[in-house]
C-alpha positions, 0 to 999 in steps of 0.5 A: 499502472501504479498501485499503492501500499500504505505503510506506517513509519516503522513498517516502511523503515523495516522494508528499507532496512531488510529489503523485503517484507511480508507486510503489516499485521493485517497482511500477515493475517490474510496471507497476502499484501494488500494494495490499492489502486489510485481510486481506492487508496484514499478510502483505504486510508480513511477506513484502515488508517483513520487518524494515523500520523506518520504514514507513507504512500508507496507506489509499485508498477502492477505489471512488474509485480508479476503473476503473484499479483492477483486482482480479487473481489474485496470491499464493495465488490471492487477488485483489489490488488493482492500480492502473494509474495514478499514485497521487495525494495526493488518493487518500489518506484517511489515513496512519499509521506502521507500527511494528516491534515485536519483529519484527512490524509493528503495524497500527492497530486501525481497519484494516478 
């Protein structure tokens, strides 16, 4: 199962340059890296990245992240994936731009 992380361009560039990250400021504050399932990603973008341009959608294999990935109750009592270790470039299956068109982020068609 794929899960997704949305990064701002500078956060994505830092992960590529450094090889790992503890995430965005909200991730650092919460003590884990926030991910979303395919069903949750668009709502995450709308809620936390409204109007933001230059975003990247990063896909990771949930099973490959190991025991440090926990599914925990969050928004709307839904289970969200949270990673309790640094995210590494080797965790990334693919990355794609997440363009903003008429105020809505356009997700790739192959987001499962």
